[in-house]
C-alpha positions in Angstrom: -55.4 -46.6 -11.5 -52.9 -44.1 -10.4 -51.4 -43.8 -13.7 -54.7 -43.3 -15.2 -55.3 -40.3 -12.9 -52.1 -38.9 -13.3 -52.8 -38.9 -17.1 -56.1 -37.1 -16.5 -54.3 -34.8 -14.4 -51.8 -33.9 -16.9 -54.4 -33.8 -19.8 -55.1 -30.5 -17.8 -58.9 -31.0 -17.0 -60.7 -28.1 -15.8 -60.1 -27.7 -12.0 -62.9 -27.5 -9.6 -63.5 -24.5 -7.9 -64.8 -24.4 -4.4 -68.3 -22.8 -3.7 -67.0 -20.2 -1.4 -64.7 -18.8 -4.0 -67.4 -18.9 -7.1 -67.7 -15.0 -7.4 -63.9 -14.5 -7.3 -63.1 -17.3 -9.7 -65.9 -16.1 -12.2 -64.3 -12.6 -12.2 -61.0 -13.9 -12.9 -62.4 -15.8 -15.8 -63.9 -12.8 -17.5 -61.0 -10.6 -16.9 -58.1 -10.0 -19.6 -54.9 -9.2 -17.6 -52.6 -9.3 -20.6 -51.5 -5.8 -19.7 -51.6 -5.8 -16.0 -50.1 -3.1 -14.1 -49.2 -5.3 -11.0 -46.8 -7.9 -10.8 -48.1 -11.3 -10.2 -44.3 -12.7 -9.9 -41.7 -12.8 -7.2 -38.7 -14.9 -6.8 -38.3 -17.0 -3.6 -35.7 -19.1 -1.8 -37.0 -22.5 -0.9 -35.8 -24.3 2.2 -33.7 -26.8 -0.1 -31.7 -23.9 -1.8 -33.9 -24.1 -4.7 -35.1 -20.9 -6.4 -38.6 -20.6 -7.3 -41.0 -18.3 -9.1 -44.2 -17.4 -6.8 -47.0 -16.3 -8.6 -50.0 -14.9 -6.8 -52.7 -15.3 -9.4 -56.2 -17.2 -9.3 -54.6 -19.9 -11.6 -57.4 -22.5 -11.0 -60.1 -20.4 -12.4 -58.9 -21.3 -16.1 -59.0 -24.3 -18.2 -55.7 -25.6 -19.3 -53.6 -23.1 -17.1 -50.0 -23.4 -17.9 -46.6 -21.2 -17.3 -43.9 -21.0 -19.8 -40.4 -19.4 -18.7 -37.5 -18.1 -20.9 -34.0 -17.0 -19.5 -31.7 -15.0 -21.9 -28.2 -14.0 -20.8 -28.2 -10.1 -20.5 -25.6 -10.0 -23.4 -27.5 -12.1 -25.9 -28.8 -10.3 -28.8 -32.4 -11.6 -28.3 -32.7 -10.2 -24.9 -35.3 -7.2 -24.7 -36.5 -8.2 -27.8 -40.3 -7.4 -28.1 -40.9 -10.3 -30.2 -40.2 -12.8 -27.4 -42.9 -15.1 -27.4 -43.7 -18.7 -25.6 -43.9 -22.0 -27.5 -47.5 -22.5 -26.5 -46.6 -25.9 -25.3 -49.8 -27.0 -23.8 -52.0 -25.8 -26.9 -49.5 -27.2 -29.6 -47.6 -30.2 -28.3 -49.4 -31.5 -25.1 -51.0 -34.7 -26.9 -50.3 -38.4 -27.8 -46.9 -39.7 -27.2 -45.9 -36.4 -25.3 -48.7 -36.8 -23.0 -47.9 -40.2 -22.1 -44.4 -39.5 -21.5 -45.5 -36.8 -19.1 -47.8 -39.3 -17.4 -44.8 -41.7 -17.0 -42.4 -39.1 -15.6 -45.1 -37.9 -13.1 -45.6 -41.4 -11.7 -41.6 -42.1 -11.4 -41.5 -38.9 -9.4 -43.2 -40.6 -6.6 -39.9 -42.6 -6.1 -36.4 -41.6 -8.0 -37.9 -39.6 -10.7 -36.9 -39.7 -14.4 -36.1 -37.8 -17.5 -37.8 -38.5 -21.0 -37.3 -36.7 -24.3 -39.6 -35.5 -26.8 -37.9 -34.4 -30.3 -39.2 -32.3 -33.3 -37.5 -30.9 -36.3 -36.1 -28.0 -34.4 -35.2 -29.1 -30.8 -35.3 -31.8 -28.2 -37.3 -31.0 -25.0 -36.6 -32.7 -21.9 -39.4 -33.9 -19.5 -38.2 -33.9 -15.9 -40.1 -35.9 -13.3 -39.1 -35.3 -9.8 -40.4 -34.2 -6.2 -40.6 -30.4 -6.0 -39.8 -28.3 -3.4 -43.3 -28.5 -1.9 -42.7 -32.4 -1.4 -44.8 -33.1 -4.2 -44.5 -35.4 -7.3 -44.1 -32.9 -10.2 -43.1 -32.6 -14.1 -41.9 -29.6 -15.8 -40.7 -29.7 -19.5 -37.2 -28.0 -20.2 -34.6 -26.9 -22.8 -31.4 -25.1 -22.7 -28.9 -24.2 -25.8 -26.2 -26.9 -24.3 -28.7 -29.7 -24.6 -29.9 -28.7 -28.1 -30.2 -31.0 -30.9 -31.1 -29.3 -34.0 -32.0 -31.2 -37.2 -29.7 -30.8 -40.0 -31.1 -28.6 -42.9 -29.9 -29.2 -46.5 -27.6 -26.6 -46.7 -27.3 -27.1 -50.6 -30.6 -25.7 -51.0 -30.5 -22.1 -51.2 -34.0 -21.6 -52.0 -34.9 -23.4 -48.9 -32.5 -21.1 -46.8 -34.0 -18.1 -48.2 -37.4 -19.3 -47.5 -36.7 -19.8 -43.8 -35.3 -16.4 -43.5 -38.5 -14.9 -44.9 -40.4 -16.9 -42.4 -38.3 -16.0 -39.6 -38.9 -12.4 -40.4 -42.6 -12.9 -40.1 -42.7 -14.8 -36.7 -41.0 -15.1 -33.4 -37.8 -17.1 -33.7 -37.3 -20.5 -32.5 -35.4 -21.2 -29.5 -31.6 -20.6 -30.0 -30.0 -19.6 -27.0 -30.5 -19.5 -23.1 -33.1 -21.8 -21.4 -36.9 -22.5 -21.3 -39.2 -24.4 -19.3 -43.2 -25.2 -19.2 -45.0 -26.0 -16.1 -48.4 -27.8 -17.1 -49.5 -29.7 -14.4 -50.1 -26.8 -12.2 -52.1 -28.8 -9.3 -48.8 -30.4 -8.4 -46.9 -26.9 -8.0 -49.8 -25.3 -6.3 -49.5 -23.9 -2.6 -53.2 -23.1 -2.9 -55.5 -22.3 -5.8 -54.3 -18.8 -5.8 -50.7 -19.3 -5.6 -48.0 -21.5 -7.3 -44.2 -22.1 -6.6 -42.3 -23.2 -9.5 -38.8 -24.6 -9.3 -36.6 -23.2 -11.7 -33.6 -25.8 -11.3 -30.0 -24.9 -11.3 -29.1 -27.1 -14.4 -31.2 -24.9 -16.5 -31.5 -21.5 -14.6 -28.1 -21.1 -13.0 -26.8 -17.7 -14.9 -28.3 -14.6 -14.5 -30.0 -12.9 -17.2 -33.6 -11.3 -18.4 -36.2 -14.0 -17.6 -39.7 -13.8 -19.3 -42.7 -15.4 -17.8 -45.8 -16.2 -19.6 -49.3 -17.4 -18.1 -51.4 -19.1 -20.9 -54.9 -20.6 -21.1 -54.5 -23.6 -23.5 -53.0 -21.9 -26.7 -54.0 -18.0 -25.3 -51.4 -16.0 -23.7 -53.4 -14.1 -20.8 -50.3 -12.0 -19.4 -46.6 -11.8 -19.4 -43.9 -10.3 -17.1 -40.1 -9.8 -17.3 -37.9 -10.1 -14.3 -34.0 -9.5 -13.7 -32.9 -12.9 -13.0 -29.7 -12.9 -10.7 -29.0 -16.7 -10.9 -27.8 -19.2 -8.7 
């Protein structure tokens, strides 16, 4: 039964709002904070030495809420690129086998934790199940360029290469450098229904650089911020 409950939680069913907060939550549902002028994100030091992103925002007012984070080195050509976009992990990839693996990692996080992998044509993403700095079992999906396993393309097909170049001009680039993480079972990362503490592990976010933070509802981007990340 606990596994079933975890899978349902990971499937991001709408979170229940408390009656006392209904007016505030209803207001949050109708706002479009894509171009907000105030910051929702700050970096906090946890007691166990972990650096975390603290997000002060009524996240529980939304169905299928998630946060994606991308780190690029300051000297990377992609840094400060206005075309940086999230992968829309929840809206595009959170189903089927991926959802099952996330549920399994979340279950394992009650004890020793585990890592599983999901692979597509362009990259391998790692599902990390472990206890968060809040002491709760939690899961994040992560990637970095050191662990990248890119599928080999047929280098002899020049036409396909030219087609791919044209495609890249029309759409944001796939992940090539730096690190990335997605947090989708936000109940497990929540201090309360208005605040999240998202651990950025040393193994993926040790280096300084430019940090992109995206808050999403399903496959819709609601707002984004950029931070100067000092690293560990």
